[in-house]
C-alpha positions in Angstrom: 121.3 93.7 111.0 122.1 97.4 109.9 119.5 99.8 109.7 119.7 101.3 105.8 116.9 103.6 106.0 115.4 105.8 108.9 113.2 109.1 109.3 110.1 110.4 110.3 106.4 110.7 108.3 106.2 114.2 109.8 109.0 114.7 106.6 108.3 111.9 104.5 104.9 110.3 103.3 104.2 106.8 103.4 103.4 107.0 100.1 107.5 108.1 99.3 108.5 105.7 101.6 107.0 102.6 99.7 108.0 103.7 96.6 111.9 104.4 97.7 111.7 100.8 99.5 110.2 99.2 96.2 112.8 100.7 93.8 115.8 99.7 96.3 114.1 96.2 96.1 115.6 95.0 99.2 114.2 93.0 101.7 113.5 93.6 105.4 110.8 95.3 107.8 110.1 98.9 108.1 109.2 99.6 111.6 107.0 102.7 112.7 106.5 103.6 116.4 104.5 106.8 117.3 102.5 108.1 120.5 98.8 109.1 120.2 97.1 112.2 121.3 96.6 110.4 124.8 100.3 109.6 125.1 100.1 105.9 124.3 103.0 104.4 122.4 101.8 102.5 119.5 104.0 100.8 116.6 103.7 98.8 113.2 105.3 97.2 110.6 105.6 96.5 106.6 107.5 93.3 105.7 109.1 93.5 102.0 110.4 91.3 100.1 112.9 92.5 97.0 110.7 95.3 97.9 107.4 94.0 97.3 105.3 94.8 100.6 104.1 91.5 101.6 102.1 92.4 105.1 101.5 95.5 107.2 100.4 95.3 111.0 99.7 97.9 113.8 98.0 96.3 117.0 95.2 94.8 115.8 94.8 96.1 112.2 96.3 94.0 109.4 97.0 95.0 105.4 94.8 97.7 104.9 93.6 99.4 107.7 97.0 99.1 109.1 98.2 101.0 106.6 95.6 103.4 107.1 96.6 103.9 110.3 100.6 104.3 109.8 99.9 106.4 107.1 98.4 108.7 109.6 100.8 108.4 112.5 103.4 111.1 111.7 105.6 108.1 113.1 109.0 107.6 113.1 110.4 104.9 110.8 113.6 102.4 110.5 114.2 99.9 107.9 116.4 97.3 108.4 117.2 95.0 106.0 117.0 91.2 106.8 116.1 87.9 105.3 112.4 87.8 105.0 110.5 84.3 104.9 107.5 84.0 102.4 104.5 82.1 104.1 101.4 80.6 102.6 99.6 83.7 104.0 102.1 86.3 102.5 102.8 84.9 99.1 100.9 86.8 97.5 101.8 90.3 98.5 100.5 93.4 98.3 100.3 95.7 95.3 102.6 98.4 95.7 100.7 101.1 93.6 97.7 100.3 95.1 99.1 100.6 98.5 101.0 103.7 97.5 97.4 105.1 96.3 96.1 104.5 99.5 98.0 105.9 101.4 98.1 109.1 99.4 94.4 109.2 99.5 94.0 108.3 103.4 96.6 111.0 104.3 94.8 113.5 101.8 91.1 112.6 103.4 93.2 112.8 107.3 94.0 116.4 106.8 90.3 117.4 105.0 89.0 115.6 108.4 91.2 117.4 110.9 90.1 121.1 109.3 86.5 120.2 111.1 88.1 118.4 114.3 91.5 119.6 114.9 92.4 117.8 117.9 91.4 114.3 118.6 91.4 115.1 122.3 88.5 117.3 121.3 85.3 115.6 123.6 82.2 114.6 121.4 78.8 114.4 122.5 75.3 113.5 121.6 72.8 116.2 120.7 69.2 115.9 121.2 68.6 115.1 117.6 66.0 112.1 117.2 67.7 109.2 116.5 64.7 107.3 114.8 64.6 109.9 111.9 68.0 108.9 110.6 69.5 106.2 108.5 72.6 105.1 110.4 75.1 102.9 109.0 76.7 99.8 110.9 80.1 101.7 111.8 77.9 104.8 112.6 75.8 103.1 115.1 78.9 101.1 116.7 80.6 104.9 117.1 77.6 106.4 118.1 77.1 103.8 121.1 80.4 104.4 122.7 79.5 107.9 123.1 78.9 108.7 126.8 76.3 111.2 127.9 79.2 113.2 129.4 80.9 112.5 126.2 84.4 111.2 125.4 87.3 112.2 123.5 88.0 111.5 119.5 91.0 110.0 121.1 89.1 107.5 123.3 86.8 106.0 120.7 90.1 105.4 118.3 91.1 103.4 121.1 87.8 101.3 121.2 87.3 100.2 118.3 88.9 98.2 115.8 89.4 100.9 113.4 92.0 103.0 111.7 91.9 106.7 113.2 90.7 108.2 109.6 87.6 105.7 109.4 86.7 107.2 113.2 87.1 110.7 112.0 85.0 110.0 108.8 82.3 108.2 110.7 82.1 111.6 113.3 82.2 113.9 111.0 79.1 112.0 109.0 77.3 111.7 112.8 78.3 115.8 112.8 76.9 116.0 109.6 73.2 114.2 110.4 72.9 116.7 113.6 73.7 113.3 116.2 77.4 114.7 117.7 78.7 117.9 118.3 82.6 118.5 118.6 83.5 120.5 121.9 87.0 122.3 122.1 87.2 121.7 125.5 89.5 118.7 126.1 87.6 115.8 128.5 89.0 116.2 131.9 90.7 113.4 134.0 92.7 110.5 133.1 91.5 108.6 129.8 90.6 105.0 129.9 93.3 104.4 127.6 96.0 106.2 129.5 95.1 104.6 132.7 95.4 100.9 130.6 98.9 102.1 129.4 100.3 103.4 132.7 99.2 100.8 134.3 101.0 98.1 132.0 104.1 100.3 132.3 104.5 100.3 136.0 103.4 96.6 135.6 106.0 95.8 133.2 108.8 97.1 135.9 107.5 96.1 139.0 105.2 93.3 138.6 101.8 92.7 140.0 103.0 94.6 143.2 103.6 97.6 141.4 100.8 97.3 139.5 98.4 97.1 142.5 100.1 100.1 144.0 99.3 102.1 140.7 95.6 101.1 140.7 95.3 102.1 144.6 96.3 105.3 143.7 95.1 106.7 140.3 91.9 106.1 138.3 89.8 106.9 135.2 88.8 110.2 135.4 90.9 111.5 137.7 92.0 114.9 137.7 95.3 116.4 136.9 95.4 118.3 140.3 94.8 114.8 142.0 97.3 113.3 140.1 99.7 116.1 141.0 98.3 115.4 144.6 99.1 111.8 144.3 102.4 111.4 142.7 104.4 111.9 145.6 103.2 108.8 147.6 103.0 106.6 144.5 106.5 107.5 144.2 107.7 106.8 147.9 105.8 103.3 147.6 107.3 102.5 144.4 110.9 103.6 145.8 110.3 101.3 148.9 109.5 98.5 146.8 111.9 98.8 143.0 114.3 102.2 144.5 114.4 105.6 143.8 115.9 105.1 140.1 112.9 103.6 139.0 110.3 105.2 141.1 111.6 108.5 139.4 111.4 106.7 135.8 107.7 105.9 136.4 106.6 109.3 137.8 108.6 111.0 134.3 106.3 108.5 132.1 103.3 109.3 133.9 103.8 113.1 133.9 104.6 113.0 130.4 101.5 110.7 129.6 99.5 113.6 131.6 100.8 116.4 129.8 99.5 115.4 126.3 
């Protein structure tokens, strides 16, 4: 299957991309790939049949929620022409104009929210405001219960709820407006839960359970950058004995790249 179209959502908005694929009347899969602010990789797809979107998926998000997540990802994309099978669940398809409008509205709202919350690495904290004096939506309640007394990053909130990033930012901004939370430009120090899980999965995928055990014994959530730097040489030596120098160098490079995010 030859890729006929590729690029980045940095330069081509999802709305325009969907419009182009629709005008070509091709069947195939639009695939997207990106990394979040914690350096964790993500991917998504929009399956189209003769230019009509049938379904959209990214992680556990499907349909409109997946479109919202992809629209704000700035991810790389590639369209591959292929035969697409229509199933009972996808035969109705997605309304092209509705999808394009959603992508545009989502991106516009995202850009506005990022003025108030410019970085997903910024930490969010509770204030001393009396929660009992305000009315919270179910979504606001779910988000505020995830914020620890020490605070967490916006990206950590995204990683722990089944919502697109734009909906998490919208909820956090609403909580800010109600005086319940505040945003600190300082980043949450140490390895985040999402980073730890992604790195453990990455190490284990190449070195098996034994490599994963080596990683989990050496690294932990909240570990500072300095502690990581001090631990990496010993980790590299153990992985080198287990899987060779090339593999150990590859895993260390990945860890360092994630920690730089």
